[in-house]
C-alpha positions in Angstrom: -81.0 133.5 -33.5 -83.0 132.1 -30.5 -80.7 130.9 -27.6 -82.6 129.0 -25.0 -82.3 129.5 -21.4 -81.4 126.5 -19.0 -85.0 126.0 -18.2 -86.0 126.0 -21.7 -83.4 123.4 -22.7 -84.7 121.1 -20.1 -88.2 121.6 -21.6 -86.7 120.6 -24.9 -85.1 117.6 -23.4 -88.6 116.4 -22.0 -90.3 116.9 -25.2 -87.6 115.0 -27.1 -88.0 112.2 -24.8 -91.4 111.8 -26.0 -90.4 111.8 -29.5 -87.7 109.2 -28.9 -90.3 106.9 -27.2 -92.7 107.3 -30.2 -89.9 106.5 -32.6 -88.9 103.5 -30.6 -92.5 102.1 -30.7 -92.8 102.7 -34.5 -89.7 100.9 -35.2 -91.0 97.7 -33.3 -94.2 98.1 -35.2 -93.1 98.6 -38.8 -93.2 95.2 -40.3 -94.6 93.8 -43.4 -98.6 93.8 -43.5 -99.2 96.8 -41.5 -100.6 100.0 -43.0 -98.8 103.4 -42.6 -102.2 104.7 -40.9 -101.8 101.9 -38.3 -98.0 103.1 -37.7 -99.4 106.7 -37.3 -101.9 105.6 -34.7 -99.3 103.9 -32.8 -97.3 107.2 -32.7 -100.1 109.2 -31.6 -100.9 106.7 -28.9 -97.4 107.0 -27.6 -97.2 110.7 -27.8 -100.5 111.3 -26.0 -99.7 108.8 -23.2 -97.0 111.4 -22.1 -99.4 114.2 -21.8 -97.9 115.6 -25.2 -99.6 116.6 -28.5 -98.6 115.5 -31.9 -97.4 118.9 -33.5 -97.8 117.9 -37.0 -101.4 117.0 -36.7 -103.6 120.1 -38.0 -100.1 122.1 -38.7 -101.2 124.1 -41.8 -103.7 121.4 -42.5 -101.7 118.3 -42.1 -104.1 115.5 -41.1 -102.0 113.2 -39.2 -99.6 112.5 -36.1 -96.5 111.8 -37.9 -95.1 111.8 -41.5 -94.5 108.3 -42.9 -92.7 108.2 -46.2 -92.1 104.9 -48.1 -89.2 104.2 -50.6 -89.0 107.1 -53.2 -91.3 109.4 -51.1 -88.3 111.7 -49.3 -90.5 113.2 -46.5 -94.3 114.3 -45.4 -95.9 111.1 -46.7 -99.3 111.1 -45.4 -100.4 108.0 -43.4 -103.0 105.9 -45.4 -104.1 102.3 -46.0 -101.0 101.6 -47.9 -99.6 98.3 -46.7 -96.0 98.2 -45.8 -94.4 95.3 -47.8 -91.0 93.2 -47.4 -88.0 95.0 -48.8 -89.4 98.6 -48.4 -87.8 101.4 -46.3 -90.0 103.4 -44.2 -89.1 107.0 -42.9 -91.1 108.1 -39.8 -90.8 111.8 -39.0 -92.3 112.8 -35.6 -92.6 116.0 -33.7 -94.1 116.5 -30.3 -95.2 119.3 -28.1 -95.0 118.9 -24.2 -95.4 121.9 -21.9 -94.8 124.5 -24.7 -91.8 122.8 -26.2 -91.0 120.8 -29.1 -88.9 117.8 -29.9 -88.6 116.5 -33.6 -86.7 113.5 -35.0 -86.9 111.2 -38.0 -85.6 107.8 -38.8 -85.6 105.5 -41.7 -86.5 101.8 -41.1 -85.7 98.6 -43.2 -88.5 96.2 -43.6 -87.6 92.6 -44.0 -85.3 91.6 -46.7 -84.1 95.0 -47.9 -81.7 95.5 -51.0 -78.2 96.1 -49.8 -78.0 99.4 -51.6 -81.1 100.5 -49.5 -79.6 99.5 -46.2 -76.4 101.6 -47.3 -78.4 104.4 -48.1 -80.0 104.4 -44.8 -76.8 103.9 -42.9 -75.3 106.9 -45.1 -78.1 109.1 -44.0 -77.2 108.5 -40.3 -73.5 108.9 -41.1 -74.3 112.3 -42.8 -76.1 113.4 -39.7 -73.0 112.7 -37.7 -70.7 114.4 -40.2 -72.8 117.6 -39.6 -73.0 117.0 -36.0 -69.3 117.5 -35.5 -69.4 121.4 -36.6 -72.6 122.0 -34.5 -70.7 123.9 -31.9 -70.6 127.6 -30.9 -68.2 129.9 -33.0 -69.0 127.9 -36.1 -71.5 128.6 -38.6 -74.7 126.7 -40.1 -72.6 126.5 -43.4 -70.0 124.4 -41.5 -72.7 121.7 -40.7 -74.3 121.9 -44.2 -71.0 121.6 -46.1 -70.1 118.5 -44.0 -73.5 116.9 -44.7 -73.1 117.4 -48.4 -69.7 116.4 -48.7 -70.0 112.9 -46.9 -73.2 112.2 -49.0 -71.9 113.2 -52.1 -68.6 111.5 -51.8 -70.6 108.4 -51.1 -72.5 108.8 -54.2 -75.9 110.0 -52.9 -78.2 113.0 -54.1 -78.6 115.5 -51.3 -82.1 116.9 -51.4 -82.1 121.0 -51.4 -85.9 121.8 -51.6 -86.1 121.0 -47.7 -83.8 121.7 -45.0 -83.2 121.4 -41.1 -84.4 124.1 -38.8 -84.3 125.7 -35.4 -86.6 124.4 -32.9 -88.1 125.6 -29.5 -91.5 126.7 -28.7 -92.2 126.5 -32.5 -91.6 123.5 -34.5 -89.8 125.7 -37.0 -87.6 128.6 -35.9 -84.7 130.4 -37.2 -82.1 129.3 -38.6 -82.6 127.2 -41.6 -80.0 124.4 -41.6 -79.6 123.1 -45.1 -78.0 119.9 -46.1 -75.8 121.7 -48.7 -73.5 124.8 -48.6 -70.3 126.4 -48.1 -68.3 126.3 -45.0 -67.8 129.5 -43.0 -71.3 130.9 -44.2 -74.7 131.3 -42.8 -75.9 131.9 -39.4 -73.5 131.9 -36.3 -73.9 129.1 -34.0 -74.3 130.1 -30.4 -74.2 128.2 -27.1 -77.7 127.3 -26.2 -79.1 127.2 -29.6 -81.6 124.3 -30.6 -81.7 123.0 -34.0 -82.7 120.1 -36.0 -80.3 118.5 -38.3 -81.9 116.2 -41.0 -79.9 114.8 -43.9 -82.5 113.8 -46.5 -80.6 112.0 -49.3 -81.4 109.7 -52.4 -79.8 106.8 -54.2 -80.2 109.0 -57.4 -80.7 112.8 -58.2 -81.2 115.4 -55.5 -84.3 117.0 -57.3 -87.8 116.3 -55.8 -91.2 117.3 -56.5 -94.4 117.6 -54.5 -97.6 115.6 -55.2 -101.2 117.0 -55.8 -101.8 116.5 -52.2 -99.5 119.4 -51.4 -97.5 117.2 -48.8 -95.9 114.4 -50.3 -92.3 115.0 -51.5 -91.0 112.3 -54.0 -87.6 112.2 -55.6 -87.9 113.2 -59.3 -86.0 110.2 -60.5 -88.2 107.7 -58.3 -84.8 106.7 -56.6 -85.3 105.4 -52.8 -84.5 108.1 -50.2 -83.6 108.0 -46.4 -84.0 110.6 -43.6 -82.3 110.9 -40.5 -82.9 113.6 -38.0 -82.3 114.7 -34.5 -82.9 117.7 -32.3 -79.6 119.1 -31.0 -78.5 121.8 -28.4 -75.5 123.6 -29.7 -72.8 124.1 -26.8 -69.4 125.5 -26.4 -68.2 121.8 -26.6 -69.7 118.7 -27.9 -73.3 119.1 -29.0 -76.1 117.6 -27.3 -78.4 115.2 -29.0 -81.8 115.1 -27.4 -83.5 112.6 -29.4 -81.1 109.7 -29.1 
């Protein structure tokens, strides 16, 4: 596992501030009538205004600065001319590289008059993150985070996506360890002071199963139930974990 030095953690904080600014801009811009491509353009503009680079653009051939996923799309939705409509829920996932360090976060935004069940879903994804965060402390294991996310989500009736996971982060977008959203307590990689990880519950109103579209990126819930995604970059400490993207 990669433990970050004090200077590396400061670099992570700076990159994460860029991500937070881009997410804030996206939240203000996500309204009925805009296209997901227009949202992506705002994200890229904000990231580059800080002298940072949108990490996802060109990553393994991905074409855009952000992943924008609407309704039953869980993650990795490719921005397009699709128009956001009243009642949609829109997930925006952003990673930025600044001076050699990565920051990564995601939010699901409610657009206009959203169904009560979808608002509960969005809130549950956030609450599941914080349930897992309680265990992001040195001396625990990754499985403690995973188990807490799963327990909270499933007790509240949501499907926990298993095909994708959280991850370590640092100079690279994805570093060890993987941080699943399901699992058993006291299992998995040990958590150490100074580790940087992304905890990112992805939950659905229905079943946990998903499939990937022919574009090789877009991940949908198999039963077409709506999904929500909530992610932050976190530093593991001996005490309370530090959230860098809030």
